[in-house]
N, C-alpha and C positions, 0 to 999 in steps of 0.2 A: 205775362204768363199766358199760355195757351189754355183756353177754357173749353174742355171737351164737351161738357153738357151744352154750352151755348152753341157750339159747332153742330152737335147732334140735332138740336132743335132747329137751327138754321137750315141744315141740310134737308131735314124732313119736311120743313115748310116749303122749301124750293121744289121738292119732288111731290108735293101734295100727298104725302104719305101719312098713314096712321101708324104711330109708333107704340109698340107695346113696351111699357117702361118696366124695368126690373132694377133692383138696387145694385149699386156698385159694392164691391168687396172692400172692406176697410181693415187694414192690418196695422199693427204697431210694432216698432222695433226700437227698443230703448225709449227715447223721448221723441222719436219721429213717428208721425202719423202718415200712413200712405193710403190714398184712395185709389183703388184700381178699378177703372171703368169696365163695364161689361160689354165687350165688343161683339157678343153673340146676340145682341138685341136685334129684333127683326120687325119689319113693317108687315102690313097685311098681305104683301106679296112675297114675303120671305127674304127681303133684301136687308142687308146690314147698312149701318151708316157709311162704311167704307164703299160699298157698292153704290149707294145713292150719290156719294161724292163723285165717283167715277162717271156715272151716267149723266150727271149735270155738267161734266167737263171741269170739275173743280179738282184738278190733279194736285195742286199744291196742298189742299186740305186732305186729299186722299193720302198723300205722302206723309203728312203729319199723323194721320190715323194709323197708317202702316208702321211708322216708327214708334208709335205708342202701343202697339200690340195687335192691331187688326191682322186678320189672316188673308194673305194674298191668294190662297187656294180655297177660299170659302165657297160653299155651294148653296144654291137656292133651294126652294121647296121641291123643285123638279129634279134635283141632284145635278144640275149643270154648274160647272165652276164659273167663276167670274170671267175667265178667259173664253170659255164656250159662249157665254152670254155676249161678250164684246164682239166676238166673231159673228154671232147670229145677228147682232144689231148693226153689223158692218161699221163698228166703231174702231177704226184702225188706231187712232190715238190712244184709246184706253187699252186696246190689245197690246200695243207696243209698251205702254207704261207697265202693264202687268208682267210682261215677259222680262223687261228690264229690271223688275223688282222681285224676280224669283218665282213667278207663276210656273206651275208644272205643265209644260207643253205636251207631256205624254199622258195626262190625266184622261181616264176613260169616262165616257158619258153614254149611257144607254137611253135613248129617247123612247118614251112611251107615249104614243099618240101621234099627232101630226108633227113630223120632223122636216126641217128644211135642209 
């Protein structure tokens, strides 16, 4: 079984990120216990585990996070979508991955400060 917490820690260690931990949501339905991870966790730069997996080139892990509820159109602290960030980084592989998995190619980004 896929361990999201292990993946989250592994991804953050690879990216040398400081992770702000918040608890997962736990729900019950009959006799079933569901633990729903918090995909809005952010590191000190506002990046989610999904974004960190993308930037490390771990697209298989990014796909698992996406299939588990991560947001393909998430934005960082500067309000740039992951697609904007991939283009800015000239990361063609991640940009194509995002587009193939439903990233909004028409999302607007108003740059404040130094824009490339």
